[in-house]
C-alpha positions as CSV (number, residue, x, y, z in Angstrom):
1,M,8.7,-7.1,-6.5
2,N,10.3,-4.1,-7.6
3,L,10.8,-1.8,-4.7
4,T,11.8,2.3,-5.3
5,I,12.5,4.4,-2.3
6,S,13.1,7.9,-2.9
7,G,13.5,11.3,-0.8
8,H,12.3,14.9,-1.5
9,H,13.9,17.4,0.6
10,L,15.2,14.3,2.6
11,E,18.2,11.5,1.9
12,V,17.1,8.4,2.5
13,T,19.3,6.6,4.9
14,P,20.3,3.0,5.1
15,A,17.9,2.6,8.3
16,L,15.3,4.5,6.9
17,R,15.5,2.2,3.8
18,G,15.5,-0.7,6.1
19,Y,12.6,0.3,8.2
20,V,10.4,0.9,4.8
21,T,11.5,-2.4,3.4
22,S,10.3,-4.2,6.7
23,K,6.9,-2.6,6.9
24,L,6.4,-3.1,3.0
25,D,7.3,-6.9,3.6
26,R,3.6,-7.4,5.5
27,I,1.7,-6.5,2.5
28,T,4.1,-8.8,0.4
29,R,3.0,-11.4,2.7
30,H,-0.6,-10.9,2.7
31,F,-1.1,-10.7,-1.1
32,D,1.7,-11.9,-3.1
33,Q,0.4,-10.3,-6.4
34,V,2.5,-7.4,-5.8
35,V,4.1,-6.2,-9.0
36,D,5.5,-3.0,-8.3
37,V,6.1,-0.6,-5.2
38,K,7.0,3.0,-5.3
39,V,7.7,4.7,-2.1
40,L,8.2,8.7,-1.7
41,L,9.3,10.2,1.5
42,T,9.0,14.1,1.8
43,V,9.6,17.0,4.4
44,D,7.3,20.1,3.9
45,N,9.1,23.2,5.1
46,M,6.0,25.1,4.4
47,K,3.3,23.0,6.1
48,E,2.2,23.2,9.9
49,K,4.9,21.1,12.3
50,E,2.5,18.5,12.9
51,L,2.1,17.1,9.4
52,R,5.5,18.1,7.9
53,Q,6.8,14.8,7.4
54,R,4.8,13.0,4.5
55,A,4.9,9.4,3.2
56,E,3.0,8.4,-0.2
57,C,3.3,4.9,-1.6
58,N,1.9,4.0,-5.3
59,V,1.5,-0.3,-5.3
60,H,1.0,-1.5,-8.4
61,V,-0.6,-5.2,-8.2
62,K,-2.5,-7.6,-10.8
63,G,-5.3,-5.8,-12.0
64,R,-5.3,-2.3,-10.1
65,D,-3.0,0.5,-8.6
66,I,-3.4,1.2,-5.2
67,F,-2.0,4.6,-3.6
68,A,-1.7,5.8,-0.3
69,E,-0.4,8.8,1.5
70,S,0.2,9.7,5.3
71,S,1.3,12.8,7.2
72,H,2.8,13.2,10.7
73,A,5.3,14.9,12.9
74,D,7.6,11.9,12.6
75,L,8.8,10.1,9.6
76,Y,8.3,6.8,11.0
77,A,5.0,7.2,12.5
78,A,4.1,8.4,8.9
79,V,5.3,5.3,7.3
80,D,3.5,3.3,9.9
81,E,0.1,4.7,9.1
82,L,1.0,4.5,5.4
83,T,1.7,0.4,5.7
84,D,-1.6,0.1,7.8
85,K,-3.4,1.9,4.9
86,L,-2.3,-0.3,2.4
87,D,-2.4,-3.4,4.0
88,R,-6.3,-2.3,4.3
89,Q,-6.5,-1.5,0.8
90,V,-4.9,-4.8,-0.1
91,G,-7.0,-6.6,1.5
92,R,-9.7,-5.3,0.3
93,H,-8.5,-5.5,-3.4
94,K,-7.7,-9.4,-2.4
95,T,-11.4,-10.4,-0.8
96,K,-12.8,-8.6,-4.3
97,M,-10.4,-11.0,-6.5
98,Q,-11.4,-14.0,-4.6
99,E,-15.3,-13.4,-4.4
100,H,-16.3,-14.7,-7.8
101,H,-19.5,-16.5,-6.7
102,H,-21.4,-17.1,-9.9
103,E,-23.9,-20.0,-10.5
104,T,-23.6,-21.9,-13.4
105,P,-26.9,-21.6,-16.2
106,K,-27.5,-25.2,-15.5
107,R,-27.6,-24.7,-11.6
108,Q,-29.5,-21.5,-11.6
109,D,-32.3,-23.2,-13.8
110,S,-33.0,-26.1,-11.4
111,F,-32.9,-23.8,-8.3
112,Y,-35.7,-21.6,-9.7
113,A,-37.6,-25.0,-11.1
């Protein structure tokens, strides 16, 4: 898995990088077909104080790209919300990939006969 963490109007410290990495490990633990993850951490000085810190993530899994974003007053809380959203989306994608309950034509004919 390729992981890219970048900051916009923000320096990504090693502690912040480690926190994001540990939170995103939860996604790879649930779904192992993650190819690429790009995280963008942003501080907007123009927005209201409650939603100033923003975290965005683009996850490229086999067959689909998943995007989520979260805004909060604290960047760590924004990362927590972001990983919760991504976890739900990846879980939904995983169940969609596994639910292929198609019957063969032979079985369908014997069922209706």
